[in-house]
C-alpha positions, 0 to 999 in steps of 0.5 A, a space after each residue: 421234521 416238522 414246519 419250515 425245512 431247513 437248509 440240512 433236511 433240503 438237501 438231504 431230501 435232494 439226495 432222496 428224490 436223487 436216489 428215487 428218480 432213477 432216470 435222472 430226469 427231475 421227475 418221480 414215476 409210478 415205475 420209479 416208485 414202484 421200484 423203490 418201494 420193491 427194493 425196501 421191502 414194501 412192495 404194492 400192486 401197481 394200481 396203489 402205486 399209481 394212487 399214491 402218485 395221484 394222491 400226491 400229483 399237486 398239477 395232475 401230469 401223473 409225476 412227481 416235481 421236486 417241489 411237489 414232493 417237498 410239499 408232500 414231505 412238508 404236508 403229509 408227515 403224519 399220513 399213512 402214504 408218508 410213512 410208506 413213502 418215507 419208510 422206504 427211502 429211509 431203507 433204500 440202498 441202507 444209506 438213510 436208515 431207520 432205527 438207531 441212526 448216527 448222523 455225520 456230518 459231511 460237506 454240508 449234508 446230513 447222511 445217516 447211518 444204520 447201526 444195525 448194518 454196521 453191527 450186523 457186517 463187522 460181525 461177518 468180517 471178523 469172522 470171514 478174515 478172522 485168519 487172515 495174517 493181512 489183516 490183524 492189524 485190524 480184526 477183530 474190530 468192535 461192532 460198536 463202535 465205529 472202528 469199521 470206518 478207520 479199518 477199511 481206510 487202507 483198502 486191504 479189508 476191501 480187497 480181501 471181502 471182494 475175493 471173498 465174494 467172488 474169489 480170484 478177483 484180485 490177485 494178491 500179489 497186488 495189494 500193498 501190505 506192509 510199510 503204508 503210505 498215502 500213495 501205497 494206500 490210495 492204490 489199494 483204494 483204487 484196487 479195491 474200487 475198480 475190482 468192486 466195479 468188475 464184479 458188478 457192485 455200483 460205485 459211480 459216487 465213490 471215489 477212493 478219498 471217501 473210503 479213506 475218509 471212512 464216510 459210513 453211508 458209502 462204506 456201508 453201500 459198499 460193503 452191502 453190496 460186496 457182501 450180497 454178492 458173495 451170499 448170492 454166488 450159489 443161488 443160481 441154478 447153473 451152479 446149484 441144480 438141486 435147486 429144480 427140487 424148487 419146480 411147481 407143477 407145470 414149470 419149466 427149468 426156463 421158468 425158474 431160471 428167470 427168477 432173481 436170488 430172492 426170488 428162489 431164496 423165498 421160495 426155498 423158505 417156503 418150500 421147507 415151510 410147506 413141508 414142515 406145515 406151516 404158512 408161507 412168506 411173502 416177504 423177510 420183512 414183516 412176514 418173519 418178524 414173530 420169528 416162528 417161520 424162522 424156528 420151522 425152517 432151522 428145523 427143516 434144514 437141520 443135519 438129520 444125520 444121514 450124511 456121514 460128513 453132517 452130524 445130526 443137529 437137533 433144533 429145540 422148538 421150546 422157544 416157539 410158544 415163547 410170549 414175547 418177541 424179543 425174547 422169542 428171536 433170541 431162542 431161535 437165534 440160539 438155534 441158529 447158533 448151533 448150525 453156525 449160523 447165527 449172522 447178520 440179524 439181531 432180536 431186535 433186527 427181527 422183530 423190526 423185520 430189517 428186510 436187508 439183515 433178514 434177507 442176508 441171514 437166510 441166504 447164509 443158511 441157504 448156503 450152509 444147508 440147502 436141504 435140497 436134492 436134486 430131482 432124478 427120473 423126472 422130465 427136466 430138460 438139465 441141456 439148458 443148464 448152461 452157466 453163463 459165459 464170461 462175456 455174458 457176465 462181464 456185460 452183465 457186471 459192467 450194467 450193474 456196475 453203472 447201477 442200472 435198475 432194476 439189477 440185471 440178474 440174468 443178462 437176457 430175461 432181464 432186458 426182454 422190456 429193454 428198460 436196461 438197455 434204455 437206461 445204458 442209452 442214456 449212459 452213452 448220451 443217446 436222448 431217451 424219450 421217457 414220457 413218449 416212448 417207453 412202456 414203464 414197468 409195473 405193466 397191464 395184465 393184459 397186453 404185458 408182452 406187446 408193452 415190452 415188445 414197444 420198448 424193444 423196438 424202440 431200443 432198436 431204433 435208438 441203436 440206428 440214431 447212434 449209428 450202431 451195425 444193427 443188421 438183422 436185429 430187431 426188437 422181437 430178437 431183444 424180447 425174445 431174448 435171443 443170446 447173439 442179438 442181444 450180445 451184439 446191441 450189447 457189445 456195443 452199448 459197451 464199447 460206446 461208453 468205452 470210447 465216449 471216455 476216451 472222447 471226453 478226456 481227448 477233448 472231443 476227438 474221435 476215437 477208433 481201434 486204430 487209434 487206440 493200437 497207434 496210442 499204446 505202441 507210442 506210449 510203449 516206445 517212448 518208454 523204452 519198451 520193448 513190446 508191441 501190438 499189429 491189433 487186439 488180434 495180436 497172438 502177443 498178447 496172450 502173454 500179457 507183456 504188452 499189458 504189463 509193460 504199457 502199465 510200468 509206462 503209464 506209472 513208471 516203477 509200477 510193475 514188480 518185472 520179478 513176478 513177470 513170467 517170460 520165455 516159453 510160457 505155458 498156459 498156466 504161466 500166461 494165467 498168472 501174467 494176465 491175473 497181475 496185468 489185471 489187476 494192476 490196471 486197475 490198481 494205477 486206476 483204470 477200470 477194467 471189466 475184462 478178465 484174465 482169461 480174456 487176455 490170455 485167449 486174445 479175445 479181441 472185444 475185451 482186448 481192446 476195452 483193457 488197452 482203452 481203459 489204460 489209454 484213459 488212465 495214460 491221458 489223465 496223466 498230469 
């Protein structure tokens, strides 16, 4: 890109700017640039980020407008700042990729995509679904062609990948597998997208038609999110207590529980590198390019023959002294292959330091060979290790599906500076004064907590203007990570978000629980169904019959009544019905976040969201 910016480039720049501008106010500020650089594997200290902003900020208002952004792109193309900037943007979300790129014109906008990612994801899907009888019509895909983008078009592969990442998300009985038509394909894609959203994927700008058309940047973006959720599932203390072996002197379990999966993986790699007498690494990009850290890591984690079920595998370190970087990377990957872990990266991906694919490579290594032993007889309070509740997981997935930044890994710890809560207020149309009332990261070394507490106080203040019930909830409670009080606020945000959708569909008419219950009963009665509900606490809901009949009333003929258990139901029968109901709701286009267990146990809050989402879907009928 040099000289004048073309129309296509302008459109691409607009999209890039929008991706960095997290709060959508039309300006890039230090915290947004910091997030972008961090995600792209180019984390910089706060002062350097502020320096970049100062150098690029023409009118000295401490933020970058779109006009300034364009001038920068034009003028600083050759400079170091621009290179870092462009590199980071190119790696963001894997949508505008470095290296081998193919360009597809889509509605006049140019989107490039990463051929490295396509290659990696195709190989991963081929091996993951190799034996699945429902995928034989598209597998194996050729990683060197664009077959991936046509293969996901009927929705089956996407549904299967979601279930691999979070088992039982989708009831297999609801996937259309035979004699597919444009309508049944659309249903599969709805099911995949709404289920992806329910496990925490950000799918706001992706529609079924985009997937059917196989738009590369959208397909790769969605697949990466699905794969990453699966890779990271067990990199979490309550699911893998041996991670406590990574505790450092003076740390408690609580400190370790605050780390993100990425941070835990880095610490895990360094734990093994330290045992190997090798220097530590700070990232999975520039620090692993020479493959030497990987050689040591493989040597440390390879099975030593001490477990009966794992025969000894000796890693051959001969390639370690190979002079050529690419040949050394190939020698290392041959050793990874002996551990059945040659996935996600090629030698070129290692040498170029592709942060996304190297992260996936290391996560897969961890999942297969953690090589950690749970510490015994130490002063560790194992009582802290309660896994997250279903309700907490649902709230966290809901937030992440809306694209909040940073990604929420730990519900309470990640809300302690209120940045995510403030973004959620924006999603429910409560105005946030980002310039005057919000302290943005990176926070100063001194007084960090005070800055976070001020944000939390502001979050509570906004809740009061939104007429939330916040009796006894103060900013300090959010800042302390008080579970009960944080959940009380988060639930009200989710409830308002759900009701707002209905109010928009109903042309602004106010909606409450009674109105939803009345609508449900009226719709059931008009369709000649026998079920009805008295409230969201109605114990009859535990059979899921009311939900299933409502789905059939909204989309007649969609429910296969042969699959529904009726009469005197066991808990297992109820759960089968609930799984079918939740997946069918998603399949007809309702973005349901609740889980089948919420219906069986009749959890009123979650039950309300199910019926509200179905009401939203019902109101969309032409």
